[in-house]
N, C-alpha and C positions, 0 to 999 in steps of 0.2 A: 560462503556463508559468510555475510556480515553482521556484527551485533550492534544493535542501536539502543540506547534510551533516550525518552522524551526530558528536554530541558525544565525544571522547575518542578519534577515530579519525583516522588521518591516511594518506595515501597513496592513498584513493579520490578520482575525480571526484565531482562533486557529482551527484545526483540530479536528473533534471529531470521535473519533477512536473505533469500536467495535474489541473485541479480540476474536479470534478463535484459543484456546488453548486446547481443547480436540479432540480425534480421529473423532468425528462426525461433530464438528464444522469446523474443517480442512477440512475434506473430502468433506462436502457440501460448504463451500466457499459462494462466489455468485452465484452458480447455482440455478436457478428458480428464482431469480430476475429481475424483469424487468427494474432496474435501479439503480444507486446509486447516492443520493443526494449530492449536490455542496458541499463542507465543511466536508464531512464525508470518511471515509475510513475504511476497513476491514485488521486488524493486522493478518496475519496468522505465528503462531510460535509454534514448530519449522517448519521451510519451505525455503527451497533454489531453490525452482522451482516452476513455473505457468503453467498450460495449460488452453486452453479455450474452451474444450468440453462442450457442453452442457450451453455455456454461451450466452447471446442475446444482449450483448453491449459490446462496446470496453472499454478497461482501461488502466491506467498508473499502472506501478508497480515500487516501490522503494524497494529495498532488502538492511536490515538492519543487523550490527552486534549485540551482547548483550547490547550495551552501546547507541544503536540507531543511530549509525552514517552511513550516507549513502554509500553502497558498491557501489551501481548500481542503476541507474535510466533509464527505459525502455517506452519509450512514445507510445500510440495507439495500446496498443495487441488487435487484433481483434478477433472475436468471432469463434469459431469453429475452425479457422485455426492458431492462435497464440500460442506460445510456448517459453517460456523463462527460462534461469537457472544462477544462480551466484552460484558458489562454495564458501563454507565457510560462507555463509548468514547463520543468526540465523533465520531470520524472513522475510516475504514478505508482504508489505502494499500496497493494492488493494486499486486505488483510481478512481475518474470519468477523463476520459479524459480532458487534460488541466492544473491539478493540479501540475504536474510537473515543468510546465512552469510558471505559475502564482505565485507559492511558492518559486521558485528560487531553487528549490531540485536539487542537485549535488553531486557527490563524494566527500567525504570528510567532509561535513555539519553534521549536526547531528538535531535529532530531541529533544526537550526539553518537559518533562512531565510540564504540568501546573495544578495548583490547580483548582479544579472545582468551 
């Protein structure tokens, strides 16, 4: 588990992020889960696209470069029919719907690793 905050924002607790960096963990992603708890996320790396096949709930997705700078933020991808791509992205951070808005995640901002 890795803790992140968003640069230039305050008042939000850190995001608790699970990292999926093996073939199996990236392949599985959030499939089979019933939900994603508020304040948590799944970082899939390397990854530049997300599909919503076999998903049971909507998510927000933030695409990142290797320095955790936000390249693209996608709100409310819907289960089964959602799909998203960001050419040049190193990783995709999957989050509960509303997280992008609540944390002020927008292109150009960066996530900052925090001590646990």
